[in-house]
C-alpha positions in Angstrom: 86.3 -24.8 -134.0 85.6 -26.2 -130.5 83.6 -29.4 -130.1 81.7 -30.1 -126.8 80.8 -33.5 -125.8 78.1 -34.7 -123.4 79.5 -34.7 -120.0 81.8 -31.7 -120.6 81.8 -29.1 -117.8 79.9 -26.5 -119.9 77.2 -29.0 -120.8 76.8 -29.9 -117.1 76.6 -26.3 -116.1 73.9 -25.6 -118.7 71.9 -28.5 -117.3 72.3 -27.2 -113.7 71.2 -23.7 -114.8 68.2 -25.2 -116.6 67.3 -27.2 -113.5 67.7 -24.1 -111.3 65.4 -22.1 -113.6 62.8 -24.9 -113.5 62.9 -24.8 -109.7 62.5 -21.1 -109.7 59.5 -21.2 -112.0 57.9 -23.9 -109.8 58.5 -21.8 -106.7 57.2 -18.7 -108.4 54.1 -20.5 -109.5 53.5 -22.0 -106.1 54.0 -18.5 -104.5 51.5 -17.0 -107.0 49.0 -19.7 -106.3 49.4 -19.3 -102.6 48.9 -15.5 -102.8 45.8 -15.8 -105.0 44.3 -18.5 -102.8 45.0 -16.4 -99.6 42.9 -13.6 -101.2 40.0 -16.1 -102.0 40.7 -15.7 -105.7 39.4 -19.2 -106.5 36.3 -19.0 -104.4 32.8 -19.2 -106.0 30.6 -16.3 -105.0 26.8 -16.6 -105.3 24.1 -13.9 -104.8 22.7 -13.9 -101.3 20.5 -11.2 -99.8 17.2 -11.6 -98.0 15.9 -8.2 -99.1 15.4 -6.4 -102.4 17.6 -3.9 -104.1 16.9 -1.3 -106.8 19.6 0.6 -108.7 19.9 4.4 -109.0 21.8 5.0 -112.2 23.7 7.9 -113.5 26.3 8.5 -110.8 29.8 7.4 -111.9 32.0 5.7 -109.3 30.0 6.3 -106.1 33.0 5.3 -103.9 31.8 6.6 -100.5 28.5 7.4 -98.9 27.7 9.4 -95.7 24.3 9.9 -94.2 22.7 13.0 -92.7 20.3 11.1 -90.5 18.0 13.9 -89.3 17.4 15.1 -92.8 17.3 11.6 -94.3 19.8 12.5 -97.1 22.9 10.9 -98.4 26.2 12.5 -99.6 28.0 10.5 -102.3 31.5 11.0 -103.5 31.7 10.4 -107.3 34.5 10.1 -109.9 34.3 8.4 -113.3 37.6 6.5 -112.9 37.0 4.3 -116.0 36.9 7.4 -118.2 39.9 8.9 -116.4 37.8 11.9 -115.5 39.9 15.0 -114.5 37.4 16.0 -111.8 34.9 14.3 -109.6 31.8 15.5 -107.8 29.7 15.2 -104.6 26.0 14.5 -104.9 23.3 14.8 -102.3 20.2 12.5 -102.5 16.9 12.8 -100.6 16.5 9.1 -99.7 12.7 9.5 -99.6 12.8 10.8 -103.2 16.1 9.6 -104.8 14.9 10.3 -108.3 14.4 14.0 -107.8 16.5 16.0 -110.2 18.8 17.7 -107.6 20.6 14.5 -106.8 22.5 14.5 -110.1 24.0 18.0 -109.5 27.5 18.5 -108.3 27.1 20.3 -105.0 30.7 21.5 -104.9 30.0 23.9 -107.9 33.4 23.2 -109.3 35.5 24.2 -106.3 38.3 23.2 -105.9 39.2 22.7 -109.6 41.7 19.9 -108.9 39.3 17.5 -107.2 39.1 13.7 -107.1 37.0 12.7 -104.1 37.6 9.5 -102.3 36.5 8.9 -98.6 34.1 11.4 -97.0 32.7 12.1 -93.6 29.7 14.2 -92.5 30.1 16.2 -89.3 27.5 18.4 -87.5 27.5 20.3 -84.2 25.7 23.2 -82.8 27.6 25.6 -85.0 26.7 24.0 -88.3 27.5 21.1 -90.6 30.6 20.2 -92.6 31.7 17.6 -95.1 35.3 16.3 -94.9 36.6 14.8 -98.2 39.8 13.1 -99.1 41.0 14.6 -102.3 43.1 12.1 -104.3 44.2 14.7 -106.8 46.2 16.6 -104.2 46.7 14.0 -101.4 44.7 16.4 -99.2 41.6 16.7 -97.1 39.1 19.3 -98.1 36.5 20.8 -95.7 33.2 22.1 -97.0 30.5 24.0 -95.2 27.1 22.3 -95.7 24.0 24.5 -96.2 20.5 23.5 -95.2 19.8 22.4 -98.8 22.9 20.4 -99.1 25.0 22.8 -101.2 28.7 22.8 -100.4 31.0 25.8 -99.9 34.7 25.1 -99.9 36.4 26.2 -96.6 39.9 24.8 -96.3 42.5 22.3 -97.7 44.8 20.3 -95.4 48.0 18.8 -96.7 50.8 17.0 -94.8 54.1 15.6 -96.3 53.7 12.3 -94.6 50.2 11.8 -96.0 51.4 10.1 -99.1 48.3 8.0 -99.9 45.2 9.3 -98.0 42.1 7.1 -98.3 39.4 8.0 -95.8 38.6 10.5 -93.1 36.6 10.9 -89.9 36.0 14.3 -88.2 36.0 14.9 -84.5 35.6 18.7 -84.6 35.0 21.5 -87.1 38.7 21.4 -88.1 40.1 18.3 -86.5 40.1 14.8 -88.0 41.7 11.4 -88.4 42.7 10.3 -91.9 44.0 6.9 -93.1 47.2 6.6 -95.1 46.6 3.2 -96.7 50.1 2.3 -97.8 53.0 4.7 -97.0 54.7 4.1 -100.4 51.4 5.0 -102.2 48.7 2.7 -103.3 49.3 3.4 -107.0 53.0 2.6 -106.9 54.7 -0.7 -107.6 56.0 -0.9 -104.0 52.6 0.0 -102.7 51.1 -2.9 -104.7 53.7 -5.2 -103.4 52.9 -4.2 -99.8 49.2 -5.0 -100.5 50.0 -8.4 -102.0 52.4 -9.4 -99.2 50.3 -7.8 -96.5 53.0 -5.4 -95.3 51.9 -3.3 -92.4 52.7 0.1 -93.8 49.3 1.6 -93.3 48.9 4.5 -90.9 46.4 6.8 -89.3 47.2 10.5 -88.8 45.5 13.1 -86.6 45.3 16.8 -86.9 43.7 19.4 -84.6 43.6 21.8 -87.5 47.1 23.2 -86.6 49.6 20.4 -86.0 49.7 16.8 -87.2 50.8 13.6 -85.5 50.9 9.9 -86.2 48.0 8.3 -84.3 48.3 4.6 -85.3 50.6 2.5 -87.5 51.3 -1.1 -88.5 48.1 -1.5 -90.5 47.8 -3.8 -93.5 46.4 -1.2 -96.0 44.5 1.2 -93.8 41.3 2.0 -95.6 37.9 3.0 -94.2 37.6 4.8 -90.9 34.7 5.6 -88.6 33.9 6.7 -85.1 31.4 5.5 -82.5 28.6 7.9 -81.6 30.2 8.8 -78.3 33.6 9.3 -80.0 35.3 6.8 -77.6 36.0 4.2 -80.3 37.7 4.4 -83.7 37.3 1.8 -86.3 39.8 1.2 -89.2 39.5 -1.3 -92.0 42.6 -3.3 -92.9 41.9 -4.2 -96.6 44.8 -6.6 -97.1 44.5 -7.9 -93.5 40.8 -8.9 -93.8 40.0 -7.2 -90.5 38.7 -4.2 -88.7 40.9 -2.7 -86.0 39.1 -1.2 -83.0 40.9 1.6 -81.0 39.9 3.2 -77.7 40.2 6.9 -78.2 41.1 9.4 -75.4 38.6 12.2 -75.7 41.0 14.7 -74.2 44.3 13.9 -76.0 42.9 12.1 -79.1 45.4 9.3 -78.5 44.5 5.9 -79.8 45.0 2.5 -78.1 44.3 -0.8 -79.9 41.5 -2.6 -78.1 40.4 -5.4 -80.5 40.6 -6.8 -83.9 37.6 -8.3 -85.8 38.6 -10.8 -88.4 36.4 -10.8 -91.6 35.9 -13.2 -94.5 36.6 -10.6 -97.1 38.8 -7.5 -97.7 37.0 -4.5 -96.1 36.8 -1.1 -97.7 34.7 1.7 -96.1 33.0 1.5 -92.7 29.8 3.4 -91.6 28.2 3.4 -88.2 24.4 3.5 -88.0 22.3 5.3 -85.3 22.2 2.0 -83.3 26.0 1.7 -83.2 26.1 -1.1 -85.7 29.0 -1.2 -88.2 28.3 -1.7 -91.9 31.4 -2.7 -93.8 31.6 -2.9 -97.6 34.0 -5.6 -98.7 35.6 -7.4 -101.7 35.4 -11.2 -101.4 38.0 -11.5 -104.2 40.1 -8.3 -104.1 42.6 -9.4 -106.7 39.9 -9.8 -109.3 39.5 -6.0 -109.2 42.5 -5.5 -111.6 40.6 -7.2 -114.4 37.4 -5.2 -113.6 39.5 -2.0 -113.9 40.5 -3.0 -117.4 37.1 -4.0 -118.6 33.7 -3.5 -117.1 32.6 -6.9 -118.4 35.0 -8.5 -116.0 32.8 -8.2 -112.9 34.1 -8.7 -109.4 32.1 -9.8 -106.3 30.6 -7.5 -103.7 29.8 -8.0 -100.0 28.4 -6.1 -97.1 29.2 -7.2 -93.6 27.3 -6.2 -90.4 29.3 -6.1 -87.2 26.8 -6.0 -84.2 27.3 -4.5 -80.8 28.8 -7.9 -79.6 31.5 -7.6 -82.2 30.3 -10.5 -84.3 30.5 -10.1 -88.1 27.8 -11.4 -90.3 27.4 -11.2 -94.1 24.2 -9.4 -95.0 24.6 -8.9 -98.7 26.8 -10.9 -101.2 26.8 -10.8 -105.0 28.9 -12.3 -107.7 29.2 -8.9 -109.4 26.2 -9.1 -111.7 24.1 -6.8 -109.6 26.9 -4.6 -108.2 30.6 -5.0 -108.9 33.3 -4.0 -106.5 31.3 -2.6 -103.6 33.2 0.0 -101.6 30.7 1.5 -99.1 27.4 0.6 -97.4 25.3 2.8 -95.1 22.0 2.1 -93.3 19.2 4.7 -93.0 16.2 3.2 -91.3 15.0 0.2 -93.2 17.2 0.9 -96.2 20.8 0.0 -97.0 22.6 2.1 -99.6 25.6 0.4 -101.3 28.1 2.2 -103.6 30.9 0.9 -105.8 34.2 2.0 -107.2 33.6 1.8 -111.0 29.9 1.3 -111.4 27.6 4.1 -112.8 25.0 3.4 -110.2 24.4 2.7 -106.5 21.9 0.4 -104.9 19.1 1.2 -102.5 18.1 -2.0 -100.7 15.2 -2.8 -98.4 16.6 -4.6 -95.5 14.8 -7.7 -94.0 13.3 -7.1 -90.6 15.9 -9.1 -88.7 18.7 -6.8 -90.0 17.2 -3.5 -88.8 
């Protein structure tokens, strides 16, 4: 039997190893704290809104909203993520009568079968109207024809091998569009989550003319919402883990993009809409890392925020809530005096009356 005495080489090595492990734990704790702090995880969020909001309940996971301004109706992509629903839906609401029965119907009529809608975009020209929808179930973009009453007829599916994690789409023609690829490894992968936490710039924007695909922009820190100015000359992309909106000049002939500006935000942006005055409305997460707890249990609310970016490029918070009224906002769109706000896991969306100075 061997006997070891204090001061022996093995005892000293054990002490060194223990000290090394302590240092590692301290460094890991410091890094974790720094990451949480950089994502505003320890901030207090209080309700702040100068207008009034009313909930419209019964729509599960209203993740994105697009407005048909002339007809005063809204298209809402819906998926009950908390129940792990196998299929989602698209709803159409008349904003002047949101409680009419038709709003709760799935306007896709079950086509395609494999369908989990995420970001959407409404497009209309002299030939008709179409709805472009990111389909998370197939990593695809689906195009639907839109009838006068809002019914949707499936037209085409677009897939691309490089489109590993599509998030949102904006149309520039009947079959042409830009689509964000939020994190190239995939947002639901361990590597994709690491890219988000470390703010790796693996996000991309792809463009297709309906025939061929090309990379239009890259180096984005989780490329999320995407929108276009009314004249089509500017493209806006939300960087969720970068707390910013990237603004690109768009060549109307070649569809090439050139980075023109970056608008820094106080929160992590999700979807972007542009109103008829050219103002950007950005739904955001003040504490994005609290979303994980909300996913596990609806009782663990996470704050919501809506940011208005005016024509001068200055961001201003219009709506902010601790999660009690609406948890994890993902989209906001203005129609006249009203602001419609959707969320990822809620079974409702909000219709808010804006104060006069925000219209």
